Every structure is written in structure tokens, then in C-alpha cells.
Backbone as a chain_set.jsonl record, in Angstrom:
{"seq": "XXXXXXXXXXXXXXXXXXXXXXXXXXXXXXXXXXXXXXXXXXXXXXXXXXXXXXXXXXXXXXXXXXXXXXXXX", "coords": {"N": [[-57.695, -30.481, 55.731], [-57.709, -29.019, 58.821], [-59.237, -25.807, 59.624], [-58.583, -22.845, 61.435], [-59.635, -20.074, 63.561], [-58.092, -17.167, 64.025], [-57.644, -14.501, 66.429], [-56.403, -11.304, 66.342], [-54.488, -9.154, 67.647], [-53.221, -5.858, 67.551], [-50.512, -4.697, 69.045], [-49.433, -2.267, 69.226], [-51.559, -0.301, 69.56], [-51.642, -0.257, 72.147], [-49.437, 1.011, 72.895], [-47.323, -0.547, 72.819], [-44.952, -2.893, 71.153], [-45.153, -5.099, 68.349], [-47.384, -8.048, 67.87], [-50.33, -10.027, 69.279], [-52.289, -13.012, 69.706], [-55.158, -14.864, 69.865], [-56.732, -18.053, 69.552], [-60.003, -18.857, 68.448], [-61.421, -21.111, 68.561], [-59.79, -22.703, 70.315], [-59.388, -21.593, 72.901], [-57.389, -21.636, 74.86], [-55.111, -21.533, 73.607], [-52.472, -19.285, 72.719], [-50.508, -16.521, 71.372], [-47.76, -14.699, 70.455], [-45.862, -12.276, 68.768], [-43.435, -10.252, 66.882], [-43.972, -9.566, 64.296], [-46.784, -10.077, 62.225], [-46.936, -12.493, 60.662], [-45.059, -13.814, 62.14], [-46.245, -13.973, 64.647], [-48.666, -15.612, 64.116], [-47.525, -18.027, 63.204], [-46.677, -18.736, 65.764], [-48.899, -19.047, 67.021], [-50.048, -21.32, 65.638], [-48.344, -23.26, 66.394], [-48.969, -23.355, 69.134], [-51.625, -24.116, 68.989], [-51.136, -26.785, 68.008], [-49.723, -27.792, 70.098], [-51.755, -27.858, 72.012], [-53.552, -29.432, 71.005], [-51.955, -31.729, 71.117], [-51.68, -32.428, 73.77], [-54.296, -32.802, 74.652], [-54.905, -35.244, 73.139], [-53.064, -36.847, 74.348], [-53.971, -36.957, 76.984], [-56.421, -38.011, 76.57], [-55.811, -40.471, 75.615], [-54.485, -41.66, 77.995], [-56.89, -41.923, 79.554], [-58.54, -43.889, 78.392], [-61.095, -46.35, 78.164], [-61.943, -49.796, 78.553], [-62.173, -51.535, 75.661], [-62.125, -49.131, 74.147], [-60.749, -46.895, 71.96], [-58.532, -44.283, 70.068], [-59.154, -42.462, 67.2], [-57.548, -40.885, 64.6], [-58.353, -38.14, 62.758], [-58.589, -36.52, 59.597], [-59.565, -33.088, 59.196]], "CA": [[-56.769, -29.704, 56.495], [-58.423, -28.237, 59.768], [-59.217, -24.281, 59.625], [-58.992, -22.381, 62.849], [-59.804, -18.735, 63.441], [-57.14, -16.223, 65.021], [-58.11, -13.174, 66.966], [-55.247, -10.813, 66.165], [-54.454, -7.855, 68.349], [-51.99, -5.118, 67.21], [-50.038, -4.118, 70.384], [-48.913, -0.782, 68.908], [-52.844, 0.135, 69.963], [-51.379, -0.221, 73.502], [-48.175, 1.566, 73.062], [-46.165, -1.737, 72.705], [-44.798, -3.294, 69.683], [-45.524, -6.647, 68.016], [-48.895, -8.733, 67.895], [-50.794, -10.917, 70.118], [-53.142, -13.555, 69.087], [-55.665, -16.176, 70.593], [-57.568, -18.953, 68.796], [-61.386, -18.758, 68.766], [-61.682, -22.657, 68.897], [-58.939, -23.444, 71.238], [-59.135, -20.512, 73.81], [-56.224, -21.713, 75.629], [-53.998, -21.463, 72.663], [-52.437, -17.862, 72.589], [-49.387, -16.309, 70.825], [-47.296, -13.332, 70.203], [-44.609, -12.097, 67.673], [-43.086, -8.894, 66.382], [-44.706, -9.497, 62.769], [-48.147, -10.771, 61.889], [-46.45, -13.87, 60.289], [-44.405, -14.519, 63.36], [-47.515, -14.269, 65.578], [-49.543, -16.439, 63.479], [-46.863, -19.183, 63.231], [-46.607, -19.057, 66.955], [-50.435, -19.614, 67.323], [-50.218, -22.662, 64.949], [-47.661, -24.086, 67.248], [-49.776, -23.235, 70.231], [-52.757, -25.16, 68.855], [-50.607, -28.094, 67.971], [-49.402, -28.11, 71.577], [-53.246, -28.028, 72.727], [-54.189, -30.943, 70.456], [-51.041, -33.108, 71.37], [-52.044, -32.521, 75.027], [-55.573, -33.465, 74.668], [-54.965, -36.388, 72.685], [-52.333, -37.623, 75.378], [-54.801, -37.028, 78.079], [-57.577, -38.895, 76.184], [-55.227, -41.797, 75.544], [-54.541, -42.225, 79.219], [-58.205, -42.307, 80.154], [-59.387, -44.891, 77.633], [-61.63, -47.466, 78.94], [-61.839, -51.123, 78.218], [-62.857, -51.476, 74.35], [-62.047, -47.952, 73.616], [-59.54, -46.536, 71.09], [-58.587, -43.131, 69.628], [-58.832, -42.565, 65.768], [-57.166, -39.474, 64.197], [-59.218, -37.923, 61.527], [-58.376, -35.003, 59.129], [-60.966, -32.35, 58.817]], "C": [[-57.878, -28.958, 57.421], [-58.206, -26.799, 59.516], [-59.416, -23.809, 60.898], [-58.967, -20.766, 62.623], [-58.83, -17.884, 64.473], [-57.779, -14.768, 65.054], [-56.947, -12.484, 67.211], [-55.407, -9.35, 66.74], [-53.001, -7.01, 67.999], [-51.487, -4.238, 68.364], [-49.782, -2.833, 70.257], [-50.371, 0.222, 69.544], [-52.549, 0.504, 71.546], [-50.073, 0.44, 73.912], [-47.157, 0.672, 73.144], [-45.904, -2.179, 71.161], [-45.047, -4.704, 69.589], [-47.138, -6.929, 68.027], [-49.181, -9.784, 68.703], [-51.911, -11.589, 69.473], [-53.772, -14.67, 69.945], [-56.37, -16.871, 69.448], [-59.081, -19.081, 69.405], [-61.801, -20.346, 69.386], [-60.915, -23.294, 69.892], [-58.612, -22.128, 72.08], [-57.794, -20.505, 74.56], [-54.918, -21.57, 74.8], [-53.734, -19.828, 72.31], [-50.728, -17.75, 71.924], [-48.99, -15.082, 70.731], [-46.084, -13.178, 69.264], [-44.606, -10.657, 67.233], [-43.678, -8.643, 64.895], [-46.064, -10.275, 62.851], [-47.822, -12.304, 61.652], [-45.843, -14.56, 61.535], [-45.345, -15.03, 64.379], [-48.347, -15.519, 65.239], [-48.836, -17.827, 63.482], [-46.694, -19.83, 64.601], [-47.957, -19.669, 67.533], [-50.718, -20.874, 66.722], [-49.405, -23.658, 65.875], [-48.285, -24.29, 68.374], [-50.824, -24.345, 70.156], [-52.283, -26.482, 68.759], [-50.207, -28.68, 69.363], [-50.848, -28.552, 72.238], [-53.547, -29.212, 72.273], [-53.181, -32.082, 70.977], [-51.432, -33.42, 72.858], [-53.343, -33.221, 75.365], [-55.568, -34.807, 74.191], [-54.093, -37.495, 73.735], [-53.174, -37.905, 76.612], [-55.982, -37.98, 77.636], [-57.132, -40.251, 76.007], [-55.164, -42.47, 76.969], [-55.749, -42.411, 79.901], [-58.939, -43.145, 79.389], [-59.772, -45.97, 78.573], [-61.531, -48.643, 78.265], [-62.551, -51.054, 76.699], [-62.88, -50.263, 73.739], [-60.805, -47.65, 72.884], [-59.691, -45.121, 70.5], [-58.396, -43.376, 68.085], [-58.39, -40.959, 65.243], [-57.79, -39.158, 63.044], [-58.554, -36.436, 60.854], [-59.586, -34.314, 58.864], [-60.677, -31.205, 58.108]], "O": [[-58.823, -28.368, 56.896], [-57.067, -26.457, 59.199], [-60.356, -24.265, 61.55], [-58.381, -20.251, 61.67], [-58.93, -18.049, 65.689], [-58.247, -14.094, 64.136], [-56.302, -12.842, 68.196], [-56.266, -8.545, 66.378], [-51.884, -7.498, 68.175], [-52.014, -3.151, 68.599], [-49.912, -2.161, 71.28], [-50.172, 1.371, 69.939], [-53.142, 1.425, 72.107], [-49.667, 0.434, 75.074], [-46.064, 1.073, 73.544], [-46.581, -1.827, 70.195], [-45.146, -5.434, 70.575], [-47.972, -6.037, 68.184], [-48.253, -10.57, 68.897], [-52.574, -10.914, 68.686], [-53.056, -15.357, 70.673], [-56.576, -16.234, 68.415], [-59.32, -19.348, 70.583], [-62.367, -20.59, 70.452], [-61.293, -24.374, 70.347], [-57.507, -21.622, 71.888], [-57.198, -19.461, 74.825], [-53.809, -21.503, 75.329], [-54.595, -19.164, 71.733], [-49.912, -18.67, 71.981], [-49.85, -14.221, 70.92], [-45.363, -14.163, 69.103], [-45.623, -9.965, 67.218], [-43.795, -7.499, 64.455], [-46.196, -11.136, 63.72], [-48.338, -13.203, 62.316], [-46.121, -15.713, 61.865], [-45.329, -16.155, 64.879], [-48.643, -16.346, 66.101], [-49.542, -18.796, 63.761], [-46.585, -21.045, 64.764], [-48.028, -20.594, 68.342], [-51.607, -21.56, 67.226], [-49.834, -24.797, 66.063], [-48.247, -25.45, 68.786], [-50.941, -25.264, 70.968], [-52.901, -27.367, 69.351], [-50.358, -29.862, 69.672], [-50.937, -29.567, 72.93], [-53.822, -30.103, 73.077], [-53.585, -33.218, 71.22], [-51.511, -34.602, 73.191], [-53.433, -34.09, 76.233], [-56.25, -35.607, 74.833], [-54.388, -38.682, 73.878], [-53.083, -38.98, 77.205], [-56.445, -38.724, 78.501], [-57.917, -41.178, 76.202], [-55.649, -43.581, 77.181], [-55.689, -43.103, 80.917], [-60.132, -43.195, 79.69], [-59.091, -46.423, 79.493], [-60.932, -48.534, 77.195], [-63.603, -50.416, 76.668], [-63.619, -50.164, 72.759], [-59.782, -48.22, 73.265], [-60.836, -44.681, 70.388], [-57.662, -44.272, 67.668], [-59.037, -39.979, 65.613], [-57.763, -40.047, 62.193], [-58.134, -35.49, 61.519], [-60.556, -34.875, 58.357], [-61.588, -30.478, 57.711]]}, "num_chains": 1, "name": "protein.A"}
């Protein structure tokens, strides 16, 4: 199982409610939620979306003799 690192921000420090997060390994994956758990669940989903997009893009650009292999890390 792959591990990712979340940078979590407590929005109450800005006078707002809830939490925001970004993923160190996938900077384009961002999330928000009213609770830490909700925010982190949203971030997991965002990371999955990024991975699916990257796989699809890679699949569409395969050259002759190339193939993709999915690994568990």
C-alpha cells in the first residue's frame, strides 16, 4: 500500500471553519472538509483522481511495443 503525505491546514487560523489539505507527493491533489477525517478522505479521493488521470494519459500515449504495468508500492 502506497503512503502519501498530507499538509493539513486548520482554517480556523484564518477565521473560517474546517480544514484544507494538499498532498506533498501529488501537489495537484487538494481537499477540504469540515473535520480532519472528512478532509483527509477528500484528499485520498483527489489523489486517486490524479492517478487515474495520469494512467489514462499514459495509456493514450503508448508507443509501439510499450505497455503499462500497475504496481503496488
